[in-house]
N, C-alpha and C positions, 0 to 999 in steps of 0.2 A: 271700312273695306267690306266687300262681300264677294261671294263666289257664285257664278252662274254656270249651270251645266244641264245638258239634255237628260231626260229621264226615260226615253223610249228609243229602242233600236240604236243604242250607243254603248260603246265599250272602249277600253284602252285609253281613257282620258281624252278622247276626241271631243272637241267642243267646250272643254272646260276653260273658263276665263275668270280672272280676278280683276275687279274694278276698285279703284281708289278715288276718294273724293278730292277734287281739285277745283277750287274756286266755285263752290256750290254745285259742281257737276261731277258725275262719276265717269272716269276714263280708264280703259284697260291698259295693260302694259304695252300693248301694240298701238296705242293711241286712238282706240275706237270709243266713241261717245255712246254712253248708255242712253237710249231714247226709245220712244214708241216706234219710230221707224226701224231702229235696229232690231227690236224685239219681233216685229212683224216679219223681218227677214230670217231671224234666228229660228223661228218655228213656234209650234203650239204647245209642245211638251217639254217643260223645263222646271227647274227648281232653283230658288235663290236661297243661299245659306250664308249665315254669318261666318266670318273668318275666325277659326278657333285658334287661340294661343296655346300651343302644345307645351307639354311638360319639357323643361330644359333638358332632361335626359334623352328626349327624342329629338328635340331641336338641334342638338349638337351634331347629328348626322347630316342635316341640311336645314338651315333656318328659313329658307325661302319656300319650302313645300311642307304641307302637313304630311309627315311621314307615317302613313296609315298602317295599322296592324290588320293584315288580312287573316281573319280567324275563321276556320271551318268548323262547323258543328254537324254532328251526325246523330240522327235518331235511329236507334237500332231496330232492325226488322225482327230481331229475336225477342227483345224484352222492352222495347220502347224507351230505354234509357237514353239520355242525351249526354254526349261527350264532345269536348273539344278535341278534334283529331288532327288538326293541321294549323300551323301559325307561321307567318313570316312578317317581317317589317319591310315595307316598300320605301325606298329612299330615292328622292328625286335628285337629278343632276344639279350641282351647285348653280344657283341663279334661277332655276326653273320653278314654276308653281306646281306642275303636275309631277307626281311621283311614279307614274306608270313605267314599267320596264320597256314597253313599246315606244316610249317617248324619251328613251335614253337613261332611264333610272336603273337602279339595281334593287335586289331584294336579298334578305338574309334570313335564314331559318331561325326559329325560336324553339328552344327545348321546352316541351310542353309541361314538364314538371317544375322546372326551376325558373323559367323565364330568361335563361341565359341565351345570348346569341351564339350561333355557330361561328366558326372562325374563318368564314369566307362569305363574300357576297357573290351573287350570280347575276348575269345578264339574261336576256330573253332566250338565248341559245344554250344556256347551261354552262357557259364559260365562268370559271371561278376567279375571283379577285381577292387578294388579301387586304387591299386598301381601296377606299372609295371616298371621294371628296376630302382626302387627306386624313381620313379616320382609319386606323389600323384595326382590323378585326382579329388579328392574332392576340390582341389584348382582350380582357374579359369585359363584356358589356351585358347589362341586364335591363329588361323592360320594367319600368317602375310600376308598382302596384299590380303585379302580374296575376296574383290570385284573384284580386278584385276584377280584373279584366276578364278572366275566364268565367267567373261567376256571372258577370254581366252578360257575356255571350250566351251562356247556357240559359239564362233567364229569358233572353230575347227569343231563343230557339223554342222555348217551352210555349210561347204564344203563337208560334207559326206551325199550326197543326197540319197544314197542307204540304209542307216540305220536309223531307227527311235530311236533305243536305242544304245547308245555307253557307254562304260566304259573306261574312260580316266585315265591313270596313270600319274599324274603330280607331280611336286615339285616346290619349290620356291628356287632359287639359292641364293648365298651369297649376291648378289646385289639386291635382291627383285624382280627378273624377273621370271615369271612362265616358266617352261620348261617341254617338253614332254618326258616321259620315253617310253610309248607305248600306242597304242589305241587298245582296245579289242571290236570286233564286235560280239562275240559269247561266250557263257559260262562264263559270267563275274561275277558270284557269287552273285546272287540276295540276298542270305541269309545274306551277310554282312550288307546290308541296312535294311533288315527285323529285324535283331537282334537289330538295332538302332531305330526302330520305323518309318522307312521312306517308302514311297510309290513311287516307281520309275515311276509309271504311272500317278502320279499327280492327283489322284481322277478320272481318266478316264478308270478304269479297264473294265467297261461294254462296253464302246465305243471301246476299243481295241478288246474285244471279238467279238463285232458286225463287226468291220472292218475285222478281220481275217476270220470270217465266210463268209463275202461277197466276199472276195478275193479268 
C-alpha cells in the first residue's frame, strides 16, 4: 500500500488517496487505477509515501487512518529557545483514510507535560464529544513514547532556521519510533490548539507582536 497526496496549495486532507495492490496493479479505495494517465490528471506536485503501521495505542482510536499527532513548535523571539507549545491527536472517522477534521474527523488535546489526552474530542466547530469511534475519552489515554515524540519535534525545529512556528504531523510506528508525515510552515490551523486551551506562543504573544512590528 502507499499514500498519494498533493504538496502545493493543498490542505485539509484534500486529494489524499491510498492505493492497494490488486493483481499486480494499484487501485484506490474508490476504484481508481494508478497509472501514468491518472498522474497526468492529478498534477505535477505530489508525494508518494509508504503506509506507516502505527503504534497499537494510536491505532485503537481508528485503525483505518494514521491518527497523526499535530505538534506545534515555537522558537522564542526572546531567547531562541525551541519549545513544544501545542499538541493534538487527529482521529479519522471509522473506515476513513484521512484524519482531518474537515473530512469528518475529530481531534483531542494532549497534555504537553504528561502526554495524557484531554477528556473530550472536538470537531472543526469546537463542539465537544465524550466518545468518538466507540472510544470513551472520559477514560485515561496516553500517547506512547511521548517524551521521545517531543524531543523529535524539537530536533526537527532546530534544523528549520527560517520558521519560528512549525506544525509537525508526526506519528509513532509499531516499533515505538516517531515518524514524520509532513511539516507545515503556513496555515497550520491555530484553532486546533485554541479549542484545547493551548497557547502556541508560550505566553509571549506581546513579544511576538513587538518583534513583528520591529521587523
